[in-house]
N, C-alpha and C positions, 0 to 999 in steps of 0.2 A: 504494500500500500504506500503510495507516495506521500511524503510529508506534506502537511497543510500549506507550508510556504511554497512548495513546489506546485501544488494544485492552484494556489492563488496566482502564482507567476504565470502558469499555463493559461489560466482564465484571462489574465490581462493580455497575454499574447493573442489569444483567440479574439478578444474584443478589438484589439488593434487591427488584426487581419480582417475581421468583419467590417470594420469602419473603412479600411482602405478599399475593399471590394465595393462597398456601398458608394464611396466617393467617386470611384472610377467608373463603375458600371450600373449603379442604382440597384433597386430591388429586383429588377428584371434579370440582372446578371448575378444575383446572389445564389450560389449553390455551394454544397459541401465541397465539391471539387475545387471551386474557385478559392474558397477560404483555405483549403488545405494547400493549394499551390502557393498562395500568398505566404503561408507559414513554412513552406518546404516540409510539409508533414503529409501523412497518409490520411485518406478519408476515413479509414478505420478509427484513427485517433479521435476524429471529430464526432463519430457516432456515439461516443461515450457522453458527449455534451448535448448532441441534438439527434434524438431518435427519428425525427421526421423533418421534412422541409418546413412545416408549420412551426415547429419548435425553433428552427433556425431563424425564421422570419420574426417570431415573437422576441427572440433574443436580440436580433438586429434592431428592432424597435426600441428595446430597452437601452441598447448602446446609443442610438440616436437621441433618445430622451435624455440620457445622462450627458451626452456631449452638448446638447442644446442647453440644458440647465447650467452647465459649467463653463459655457463659452464666455469669453471676455465681453463685457457690456460697457456701454457708456455710463458715466455717472448720472443717475436719474435725479433730477431736481425734485423738489417737493411736489406732491400731487397737484395737478392742474394741467393747463394746456401745454406748457413746455415739458412737463413730465410725460404727457401723452406722446408728444412729438419724439422725445428721446426713446420711449418704449417702442414706438413704431419703427424708428430708424434702426433699432437693434435687430429687427426682423428682415430688413431689406438686404439684398445681396450686394452690399457696397464694397466688399473686399473679396478676394479669391476664396478665403476660408468661409465667409458667409454664403457665397454662391454655392460652394460645395455642400454646405449644410442644407441649403434650400433645395438643391438637386436631389439630395437624399430624400427629403420629405416629399417632394413632388412625385418622385418615383415610387413612393410607398402608397400613393393614393389608389392605384389600380387594384392592388391586393386588398386594400381596406374596403373598396367598393364591392369586391367580390365575396368577402368573408364577413358575415355578420359580427363575429367576435372582434375582429380587427377594426371593423367599421365603428363599433361601439366605443372602442378604445380611441379612435380618431375623433369621434364626436366629443368624448370627455376631454381630450386634449384641447380642442377648440373652445369648449366651455371654460376650461381653466384659463386659457389665454384671455378670453373676453373678461373673465372675472378679475384678472390683473390689470386690464385696461380701464375697467369701470370706475375705480376710485379717482382716476385722473379726470375722467369726463365729469363726474359728480363734483369734484373740487373746482373744475373750470366753470361749471354752472354756478356754484355757490360763490365763486370769486367775481362773478359778473362777466367772465370772458366768453360765456355762452348765454343765450337768452334764458330767462327764468323759467320758461315753459318747455325747455329742452327735454325731450324724452331720452333719458340717459341710456337705456338699453338700445334704442334705435341708433343713436349716434355711435355707441360702442360697436354695434354690429356693422355700421357703415364704414367706420375707419378701419376695422379689422378686414372687411371684405375688400376695401379699396387697396389696402396695403398688400394683401395677397394677390390682387390683380396686378399690381406693379411687379411683384416677385415673379409671377408667371411670365409676364411680358419681357422682363429683364433677362430671365433664363433663356428664353427662346430667341430673343433679339437684342443681345447685349450691346451691339453697336448703336442701336437707336435708343436704348435705355441705359446709358452709362450712369455711374453713381450720381453725377451732378444732376442729371435729369430726374432720376428717381427722387432725390431730395427735393428738387423744385416742385415736382408733382405733389409730394406729400405736404410741403409747405403751403402750396396753393389751396389744397383741400382744407387744411386747418385754418388758413386765413379766411376762406369763404365761410366757414362755420362761425368764426369769431366775428365776422362782419355782420352777422345776424343779431348780435347782442345789442 
């Protein structure tokens, strides 16, 4: 039986290999063979960790969740419109690393649409993201940066959907949606919302 430290080190190696495959090929290219090749290991070794393709995908989503949660972020100001802007900028593919992260997530949608369990997990992920954005919208309304009759949930859903729209366009057409344009589009949306106050 390998020592616990060896097992933990091997698990980290597996996580890194899974991430490299995801960043390079997306979920469509995620296979036991691809991960094994990335590790210079046998597929037999990986079957100890992943008895099925679904187990591998679930683990890959865990790796993506962990990488997303631990990625470098801009310093978020106090809740409000500027805090909302910062939180949304953190999602955009403004750097090569952020673009790779977004490619991974977009590539996961196909499997999540086809599998109810993975789909429920994706729905929960989006609900959690909106719940992190919501206090910024509420604070902006309370500070007078948004109209007093602002529907907080609607504005939160709008800015989240708008931001992911930019993500998709920037991934497929990076020359037309470079970081400067992505930022300008987001700023324009937030300015238009603030102009209603």
